[in-house]
C-alpha positions as CSV (number, residue, x, y, z in Angstrom):
1,M,52.9,-12.3,137.4
2,M,49.3,-13.6,136.6
3,A,47.8,-11.4,134.0
4,C,44.1,-10.1,135.1
5,A,41.3,-8.8,133.1
6,S,40.7,-5.3,133.5
7,V,37.2,-5.3,135.0
8,L,34.5,-7.5,136.6
9,T,32.1,-9.5,134.4
10,F,28.3,-9.0,135.4
11,I,26.6,-12.4,135.5
12,P,22.9,-13.5,136.2
13,L,21.5,-13.1,139.6
14,G,21.9,-16.1,141.5
15,R,25.3,-17.1,140.2
16,R,28.7,-16.1,141.4
17,A,31.1,-13.6,139.7
18,T,34.8,-14.7,140.9
19,I,37.9,-12.4,140.6
20,S,41.0,-14.4,139.7
21,G,44.6,-13.2,139.9
22,Y,44.8,-12.0,143.5
23,S,48.0,-13.7,144.7
24,E,47.5,-13.5,148.4
25,R,43.9,-14.9,148.5
26,K,41.1,-15.8,146.3
27,V,38.2,-13.4,146.2
28,S,34.7,-14.0,145.2
29,W,31.4,-12.4,145.5
30,S,27.8,-12.4,144.0
31,M,26.5,-9.5,142.4
32,R,23.1,-8.5,141.5
33,V,22.6,-7.4,137.9
34,F,20.0,-5.1,136.2
35,P,19.7,-4.7,132.5
36,F,20.2,-0.9,132.8
37,L,23.5,-1.4,134.4
38,I,25.1,-3.3,131.7
39,L,25.5,-1.0,129.0
40,P,27.2,1.8,131.3
41,F,29.3,-0.7,132.5
42,L,30.5,-2.3,129.1
43,L,31.3,1.2,128.3
44,H,33.7,1.5,131.0
45,S,35.0,-2.1,130.7
46,T,36.5,-1.2,127.3
47,I,39.3,0.3,129.6
48,K,42.4,-1.8,129.3
49,L,44.9,-1.2,132.0
50,T,48.6,-1.8,130.8
51,T,50.6,-4.4,132.9
52,A,53.9,-3.8,134.5
53,S,55.4,-6.3,132.2
54,E,54.3,-4.4,129.0
55,T,55.9,-1.3,130.2
56,A,58.9,-2.7,131.9
57,A,61.2,-2.3,128.9
58,D,60.8,1.7,128.8
59,S,60.5,2.3,132.6
60,A,63.9,3.6,132.7
61,T,62.6,6.5,130.4
62,K,59.3,7.2,132.0
63,A,58.4,10.6,132.8
64,K,57.4,11.6,136.4
65,P,53.9,9.9,136.9
66,N,50.7,11.4,136.9
67,I,48.9,11.3,140.0
68,V,44.9,11.4,140.5
69,Y,43.6,11.1,143.9
70,I,39.8,10.6,144.1
71,L,38.7,11.0,147.6
72,A,35.0,10.0,148.7
73,D,33.3,11.8,151.4
74,D,31.8,9.6,154.4
75,M,31.7,6.6,152.4
76,G,31.2,3.3,154.4
77,W,33.3,0.1,154.6
78,N,30.4,-1.8,153.3
79,D,29.3,0.5,150.4
80,V,31.9,-0.7,147.8
81,S,31.2,-4.2,146.1
82,F,35.0,-4.9,146.4
83,H,34.4,-5.5,150.0
84,G,31.9,-7.8,149.2
85,Y,28.3,-6.6,149.9
86,N,26.7,-6.6,146.4
87,E,23.6,-4.3,147.3
88,I,25.4,-1.5,145.9
89,P,27.5,-2.5,142.8
90,T,30.6,-0.3,142.0
91,P,32.1,-2.0,139.0
92,N,34.5,0.9,138.2
93,I,35.8,1.2,141.6
94,D,36.1,-2.6,141.6
95,A,38.1,-2.6,138.5
96,L,40.8,-0.3,140.0
97,A,40.6,-2.7,143.0
98,K,41.0,-5.8,140.6
99,K,44.0,-4.5,138.9
100,G,45.7,-2.5,141.7
101,V,46.1,-3.0,145.5
102,I,43.5,-3.3,147.9
103,M,44.7,-1.7,151.2
104,N,42.6,-3.6,154.1
105,S,44.3,-1.8,156.9
106,Y,44.2,1.7,155.8
107,Y,43.4,4.3,158.2
108,A,42.0,7.9,157.9
109,Q,40.8,10.4,160.7
110,Y,37.4,10.0,162.2
111,M,36.0,13.5,160.5
112,C,36.3,15.4,157.5
113,T,38.7,18.3,158.4
114,P,41.2,16.3,160.5
115,S,41.5,13.8,157.5
116,R,42.0,16.4,154.8
117,S,44.5,18.1,156.8
118,A,46.3,15.0,157.5
119,L,46.5,14.2,153.7
120,L,47.4,17.8,152.6
121,T,50.2,18.1,155.3
122,G,51.3,14.5,155.8
123,K,50.9,15.1,159.6
124,Y,48.7,14.1,162.3
125,P,46.1,16.7,162.9
126,I,47.5,17.2,166.3
127,R,50.5,19.0,164.7
128,N,48.1,21.5,163.1
129,G,45.6,22.0,166.0
130,L,42.7,20.3,163.9
131,Q,42.4,17.0,165.6
132,H,38.9,18.1,167.3
133,Y,35.7,17.9,165.1
134,V,35.5,19.6,162.0
135,L,35.5,23.4,160.8
136,R,32.2,24.8,160.8
137,M,31.2,27.2,158.4
138,A,32.0,30.8,159.4
139,E,34.6,29.7,161.9
140,P,37.7,31.9,162.1
141,R,40.3,29.2,161.9
142,G,41.8,26.5,159.7
143,L,45.1,24.8,158.3
144,D,47.8,27.5,159.2
145,P,48.7,29.1,155.6
146,T,52.4,29.0,156.3
147,Q,52.0,25.2,156.7
148,K,53.7,23.7,153.3
149,I,51.2,21.3,151.7
150,L,51.0,18.6,149.0
151,P,50.4,20.6,146.0
152,Q,53.3,23.1,147.0
153,Y,55.7,20.2,147.3
154,L,54.4,18.8,143.8
155,R,54.7,22.1,142.2
156,E,58.3,22.4,143.2
157,Q,58.8,19.0,141.2
158,G,57.4,20.5,138.0
159,Y,53.9,19.4,138.3
160,A,50.6,21.1,137.1
161,T,48.2,21.1,140.1
162,H,44.5,21.0,140.1
163,M,41.7,20.6,142.7
164,I,38.3,19.8,142.2
165,G,35.4,19.5,145.0
166,K,35.5,20.0,148.8
167,W,38.1,21.9,150.5
168,H,37.1,22.1,154.3
169,V,40.3,23.1,155.9
170,G,39.6,27.0,156.3
171,Y,38.9,30.1,154.0
172,Y,38.4,32.7,156.2
173,K,41.2,34.5,154.5
174,R,42.3,34.3,150.8
175,S,45.7,33.1,151.9
176,M,44.1,29.9,153.1
177,T,42.0,29.1,149.9
178,P,43.4,26.3,147.3
179,T,44.8,28.7,144.7
180,S,47.0,30.3,147.6
181,R,48.3,27.0,148.7
182,G,49.8,25.6,145.5
183,F,46.9,24.6,143.5
184,D,47.2,26.2,139.8
185,T,43.4,25.9,139.7
186,F,40.4,25.3,142.0
187,F,36.8,24.4,141.1
188,G,34.7,23.5,144.0
189,Y,33.7,24.6,147.6
190,Y,35.2,25.8,150.8
191,A,32.9,24.6,153.6
192,G,32.0,20.9,154.8
193,S,28.7,20.4,153.2
194,S,26.5,21.6,150.2
195,D,23.2,21.2,148.4
196,Y,23.9,19.0,145.2
197,Y,21.9,21.2,143.2
198,N,21.7,24.9,144.8
199,Y,25.4,24.6,146.2
200,T,24.3,26.5,149.5
201,T,24.8,24.5,153.0
202,T,22.4,24.6,156.1
203,A,24.8,22.5,158.1
204,G,25.5,23.7,161.7
205,V,24.8,27.6,161.2
206,P,22.0,29.7,161.5
207,P,20.1,31.0,158.6
208,E,21.8,34.3,158.4
209,Y,25.1,32.5,157.6
210,V,23.6,30.4,154.7
211,G,25.3,31.3,151.5
212,F,26.2,30.1,148.0
213,D,29.7,28.2,148.0
214,L,30.7,26.7,144.5
215,W,33.8,28.6,143.1
216,D,35.8,28.5,139.9
217,N,39.1,29.6,141.3
218,L,37.9,33.0,143.0
219,T,34.8,33.4,140.9
220,P,31.4,32.3,142.0
221,A,30.1,29.7,139.5
222,R,26.3,30.4,139.9
223,Q,25.9,29.2,136.3
224,Y,26.0,25.5,137.8
225,I,22.9,26.0,139.9
226,G,20.5,23.1,139.2
227,Q,23.2,21.0,138.0
228,Y,24.2,17.6,139.9
229,A,27.3,18.1,141.9
230,T,29.0,14.8,141.3
231,E,28.3,15.1,137.6
232,V,29.7,18.7,137.6
233,Y,32.8,17.8,139.5
234,T,33.4,14.8,137.0
235,E,32.8,17.1,134.1
236,K,35.4,19.5,135.5
237,A,37.8,16.5,136.0
238,V,37.6,15.2,132.6
239,D,38.1,18.6,131.3
240,R,41.4,19.0,133.2
241,I,42.5,15.6,132.1
242,D,41.6,16.4,128.1
243,N,43.2,19.8,128.3
244,H,46.5,19.3,130.2
245,N,49.7,19.2,128.1
246,Y,51.7,16.3,129.2
247,D,54.9,17.3,128.8
248,K,54.3,18.4,132.4
249,P,53.3,15.7,134.9
250,L,49.5,16.1,136.3
251,F,48.5,16.0,140.0
252,L,44.6,16.1,140.1
253,Y,42.9,16.1,143.4
254,L,39.3,15.1,143.0
255,A,37.5,15.5,146.1
256,H,34.0,14.4,145.6
257,F,31.2,15.3,147.9
258,A,29.4,12.2,147.4
259,P,28.2,10.4,149.2
260,H,28.0,12.7,152.0
261,W,24.4,14.1,153.0
262,A,23.4,17.6,151.4
263,N,21.3,19.5,154.0
264,K,18.9,19.0,156.9
265,Y,15.8,19.3,154.8
266,D,16.7,17.0,152.1
267,S,19.8,15.0,153.3
268,V,20.1,12.4,150.5
269,Q,19.9,13.7,147.0
270,A,20.4,12.0,143.6
271,P,19.0,12.3,140.1
272,E,16.2,9.7,139.4
273,K,18.1,8.1,136.6
274,Y,20.6,7.0,139.5
275,I,17.6,6.1,142.0
276,K,16.0,3.8,139.4
277,R,18.9,1.6,139.3
278,F,18.0,0.1,142.8
279,P,14.4,-1.4,142.8
280,N,15.9,-4.1,145.0
281,I,16.5,-1.8,147.9
282,K,13.3,-0.9,149.6
283,N,14.5,1.3,152.1
284,E,13.8,5.0,150.6
285,G,16.9,6.5,152.2
286,R,19.4,3.7,151.6
287,R,18.1,3.5,147.9
288,K,19.1,7.3,147.4
289,Y,22.5,6.6,149.2
290,A,23.0,3.8,146.7
291,A,22.2,6.2,143.8
292,T,24.9,8.8,145.0
293,M,27.4,6.0,145.1
294,A,26.3,4.9,141.7
295,A,27.1,8.4,140.3
296,L,30.3,8.4,142.2
297,D,31.4,5.3,140.8
298,D,30.4,6.4,137.1
299,S,32.7,9.3,137.7
300,V,35.7,6.9,138.6
301,G,34.7,5.3,135.3
302,A,34.7,8.8,133.4
303,V,38.1,9.7,134.8
304,V,39.8,6.6,133.9
305,Q,38.3,6.6,130.5
306,A,39.8,10.1,129.9
307,L,43.1,9.2,130.9
308,Q,42.8,6.1,128.6
309,A,41.6,8.5,125.8
310,K,45.1,10.7,126.3
311,N,47.0,7.5,126.4
312,V,48.6,8.5,129.7
313,L,47.1,5.7,131.8
314,D,50.1,3.5,131.8
315,N,52.1,6.4,133.8
316,T,49.2,7.2,136.0
317,I,48.9,6.3,139.6
318,I,45.2,6.4,140.8
319,V,44.1,6.3,144.4
320,F,40.5,6.0,145.5
321,A,39.8,6.4,149.3
322,S,37.2,7.7,151.8
323,D,38.1,10.5,154.3
324,N,36.5,8.7,157.3
325,G,33.9,6.1,158.0
326,G,30.3,6.2,156.7
327,A,27.5,8.0,158.5
328,G,24.4,5.7,158.9
329,A,21.7,4.5,161.0
330,E,23.5,5.7,164.2
331,Q,22.9,9.4,163.0
332,E,19.4,8.9,164.3
333,L,20.9,9.0,167.8
334,L,22.7,12.1,167.2
335,M,20.3,14.2,165.1
336,G,17.0,12.5,165.6
337,K,16.5,11.0,162.2
338,P,19.0,9.3,159.6
339,V,20.6,12.1,157.3
340,T,22.5,9.6,155.3
341,F,22.5,5.7,154.9
342,A,26.1,4.4,154.7
343,S,27.2,1.0,156.2
344,N,30.6,0.3,157.9
345,W,29.1,-3.3,158.7
346,P,30.6,-5.5,159.9
347,L,33.0,-3.0,161.6
348,K,32.2,-1.5,164.9
349,G,31.1,2.5,165.2
350,A,30.9,5.0,162.5
351,K,32.1,8.6,161.2
352,T,32.8,10.6,164.5
353,S,34.1,7.3,166.5
354,Q,37.5,6.0,166.9
355,W,36.3,2.7,166.2
356,E,37.3,0.7,163.4
357,G,34.0,1.6,161.4
358,G,35.0,5.4,162.0
359,V,38.7,5.1,160.8
360,R,39.5,2.0,158.8
361,V,38.2,2.9,155.3
362,P,38.1,1.6,151.8
363,C,41.0,2.5,149.9
364,V,42.6,1.4,146.6
365,V,45.6,2.1,144.6
366,S,45.7,1.3,141.0
367,S,48.6,1.6,138.4
368,P,50.5,-0.2,135.9
369,L,53.8,1.2,137.6
370,L,52.9,-1.0,140.5
371,E,55.3,-4.2,140.4
372,K,53.0,-6.3,142.0
373,Q,49.2,-5.9,141.1
374,G,45.9,-7.6,141.8
375,Y,46.2,-8.6,145.5
376,I,45.1,-7.6,149.1
377,S,47.4,-5.9,151.4
378,N,47.0,-6.3,155.0
379,E,49.8,-3.9,155.9
380,L,49.4,-0.9,158.1
381,Y,49.0,2.3,156.3
382,H,47.7,5.7,156.9
383,I,46.4,9.0,155.1
384,T,49.4,10.8,156.1
385,D,51.6,8.2,153.7
386,W,50.5,9.8,150.6
387,L,52.5,13.1,150.7
388,P,56.0,11.6,151.3
389,T,55.0,8.8,148.8
390,F,53.7,11.2,146.3
391,V,56.9,13.5,146.6
392,Q,59.2,10.8,146.5
393,L,57.4,9.5,143.1
394,A,57.7,13.1,141.9
395,G,61.6,13.2,142.5
396,G,61.5,15.1,145.8
397,S,62.1,14.0,149.4
398,V,60.8,14.9,152.8
399,T,62.3,13.9,156.2
400,D,60.7,12.1,159.1
401,S,61.0,15.3,160.8
402,E,59.0,17.1,158.5
403,V,56.0,14.6,158.4
404,D,54.4,11.8,160.2
405,G,53.6,9.9,156.8
406,K,56.1,7.1,155.4
407,D,56.8,6.6,151.9
408,I,55.0,3.3,151.2
409,W,55.6,3.0,147.4
410,K,57.9,0.2,147.9
411,S,55.6,-1.6,150.1
412,L,52.7,-1.2,148.0
413,S,54.7,-2.1,144.6
414,Q,56.5,-4.9,145.7
415,G,54.0,-6.3,148.4
416,L,56.8,-5.7,151.2
417,P,56.0,-4.9,154.8
418,S,54.8,-1.4,155.5
419,P,57.5,1.2,156.8
420,R,55.4,1.9,159.7
421,K,54.4,0.0,163.0
422,E,51.8,2.6,164.6
423,V,49.1,5.1,163.6
424,L,47.9,7.8,166.1
425,I,44.2,7.2,165.4
426,Q,42.5,9.7,167.5
427,A,43.9,12.5,170.0
428,D,41.0,14.7,171.1
429,P,41.3,16.4,174.5
430,V,38.0,18.2,174.0
431,W,36.0,15.0,173.8
432,D,38.6,13.1,175.6
433,E,39.0,10.5,173.3
434,Y,42.2,8.7,172.4
435,A,43.1,5.7,170.2
436,I,46.2,4.5,168.7
437,R,47.3,1.2,166.9
438,W,51.0,-0.2,167.3
439,N,51.6,-3.4,165.1
440,Q,48.4,-5.5,165.8
441,F,47.1,-3.9,169.0
442,K,44.8,-0.9,169.2
443,L,44.2,0.9,172.4
444,V,40.8,3.1,172.6
445,V,40.7,5.4,175.6
446,G,37.4,7.4,176.1
447,S,34.0,7.4,174.2
448,Y,32.1,10.8,173.9
449,A,28.3,10.9,174.3
450,Q,27.1,13.2,171.6
451,N,23.7,14.2,172.4
452,G,23.8,11.7,175.1
453,N,24.5,9.0,172.8
454,R,27.9,7.0,171.9
455,I,28.6,5.8,168.5
456,D,30.1,2.4,169.9
457,Q,28.1,-0.2,168.3
458,W,27.7,-2.4,164.9
459,Y,25.1,-0.8,162.8
460,E,23.5,-2.8,159.8
461,P,22.7,-1.0,156.8
462,E,19.2,0.8,156.8
463,G,16.7,-1.7,155.6
464,G,18.6,-4.7,156.9
465,L,21.4,-7.0,155.8
466,D,21.8,-10.0,153.8
467,V,24.2,-11.9,156.2
468,S,24.9,-14.6,153.6
469,L,26.6,-12.1,151.5
470,I,28.7,-10.9,154.3
471,I,30.1,-14.4,154.9
472,D,31.4,-15.1,151.4
473,T,33.2,-11.9,150.8
474,P,36.7,-10.4,151.3
475,G,35.3,-8.3,154.1
476,A,34.2,-11.5,155.9
477,L,37.9,-13.0,155.6
478,I,39.1,-9.7,157.8
479,C,36.6,-10.2,160.4
480,D,35.5,-12.6,163.0
481,Q,32.5,-14.5,161.7
482,T,30.7,-13.9,165.2
483,A,30.1,-10.2,164.0
484,A,28.9,-11.2,160.7
485,L,26.5,-13.6,162.3
486,G,25.3,-11.0,164.9
487,E,26.4,-12.9,167.9
488,K,27.3,-10.8,171.1
489,Q,30.5,-9.2,171.9
490,R,32.6,-12.0,173.5
491,S,34.4,-9.4,176.1
492,P,32.5,-6.5,176.6
493,C,34.4,-2.9,176.6
494,D,33.2,0.5,177.6
495,A,35.8,2.8,176.6
496,A,34.3,5.5,178.6
497,M,34.9,3.8,181.9
498,S,38.2,2.2,181.4
499,P,40.7,1.6,178.4
500,C,40.0,-1.2,175.7
501,L,42.6,-3.1,174.1
502,F,42.2,-5.4,170.8
503,D,44.2,-7.3,168.5
504,V,42.7,-5.7,165.3
505,V,44.6,-8.3,162.9
506,T,42.8,-11.2,164.5
507,D,39.8,-9.3,165.8
508,P,39.1,-6.3,163.3
509,C,35.5,-6.3,164.6
510,E,36.5,-5.1,168.0
511,L,35.0,-8.1,169.8
512,R,37.3,-9.2,172.4
513,N,38.7,-6.7,174.8
514,L,42.2,-7.9,175.9
515,A,43.1,-5.1,178.5
516,E,42.7,-7.3,181.6
517,E,45.0,-10.0,179.6
518,R,47.6,-7.5,178.5
519,P,47.9,-4.7,181.3
520,D,51.5,-4.3,180.1
521,M,50.2,-3.6,176.4
522,V,47.7,-1.1,177.8
523,G,50.5,0.9,179.7
524,F,52.9,0.8,176.7
525,L,50.3,2.1,174.4
526,Y,48.8,4.8,177.1
527,E,52.4,6.2,177.6
528,K,52.8,6.4,173.5
529,I,49.6,8.6,173.6
530,R,51.0,10.8,176.5
531,E,54.0,11.3,174.2
532,F,52.1,12.3,171.4
533,N,49.9,14.6,173.5
534,R,52.9,16.4,174.7
535,T,53.8,18.0,171.1
536,A,49.8,18.6,170.4
537,L,48.8,21.9,169.3
538,P,45.4,23.2,171.1
539,S,42.3,22.5,169.2
540,D,38.5,23.5,169.8
541,N,35.9,25.1,167.8
542,L,35.5,28.9,167.8
543,P,32.3,30.8,167.9
544,L,31.0,31.6,164.4
545,D,32.2,35.0,163.2
546,P,29.5,37.6,162.6
547,R,31.6,39.3,159.8
548,A,30.8,35.8,157.8
549,K,27.2,36.5,157.7
550,A,25.8,36.1,154.3
551,A,24.1,39.6,154.0
552,L,27.5,41.2,154.3
553,N,29.3,39.0,151.7
554,D,27.0,39.1,148.9
555,F,25.3,35.9,150.0
556,L,28.5,34.1,149.4
557,I,30.6,31.8,151.5
558,Q,34.0,33.2,150.9
559,P,37.1,34.8,152.5
560,Y,35.5,37.4,154.7
561,L,38.7,39.0,156.3
562,D,40.5,40.5,153.4
């Protein structure tokens, strides 16, 4: 295997930075460089990722691998520079991508709660009744506490299990909180959104429900008020890595809040030191969003450095992914103003939609334990696949009857075909939206109008798009160039009126509706959706529980029925 440098190299604006070593295709992109970025990046660039060949001799005696799963929140396809758009450089994330596997056909769910339930259970959200929308704060429902989840499987295999960041799968009873569900420790918050500095949320609830939501296990962590959340979570992650006894394997789930919007009054929050990195971005909202991404990227670098300092990087698997597509310019249609400034270009749709921009998300796996490294995989993968994959790597097993996910390690490590042929993307009877992918085909049925508007277009980043950069990037290689050039859809489709069928291998931007050409495939996939629906648990939001009002709970977001 060709040896690869572990990091990108910054070069002056106007020249090209080329990444070599990708065995399936050549990847290159131009990166803008600012003097104040060079020093932090060089700090992280000292990381040396050991190659598989360097560890092959002692692979037989290796301990169970450490697993670090870093989850970004509402991050867009177009917001990591390894996908090519260099407006927001992400050098530390790119370093993982460069040395690992870029999973270019990786799917999550369309919103936070469904995705997180899928990750933790290895099951489609229809199995848990969490397929519709997200859990609102003070809503008395969540992921069934009798449902076995990932940290419980790993704890059985001797792992220490730690969670940092966003939970968002239910908290109204103590039995539903992380430390009651297999995590040895938890530092983070229960609800779906949070202010980055004061750790309260104003999202979707009346003022009388607003409370403080940052926890160190079951103790309110008020001492962190005023400190920036991304940096606090990073500090805690590094502390867990530094103080762990590696006689026992480590599972660290770092569920960052970034770059999700903060609150309806001050939606995008970042320290000025990060905002100053982006004078080239003229749109204020997009510039602040870039700052949240810069803080997230620095966090990834700090985590990798901590693992390197403990000399455990050669036996660690790192996954970096987003929970769903980004929320960007289209939010003005839903909420009257943009509340965040992500970009999924050139994919169609965004968060809350079943189009590719809502569910096809950035994902990288990086580890010296991979036999094949430094390549782009276009194989089909889903967020449910991590549970059986991690459990198998830990020495355990799960059966197909227990989970919907597949063990994808051999596929990723050896560059082999994926063990899955289909992904149930969406099955929401409340919004009457359904989507499934089978091999190269994707069927979309229904398109819910939120506040009278559908999220079914192609949305440029706020402040505009430099089209020339899109064309000369890995992202362009997977999309029809007519999308990058802004040409009209070649075969119009309104999923609210009739089913839409796409070949998303050759047409990932969902430009050409094949439904009239392939009625046989429409019928075949429609029947698959019906089969899934026959086993689905009911799902809908419940009214806010008055017992959760802040004044009744010491102004805390906490379990309120115990």
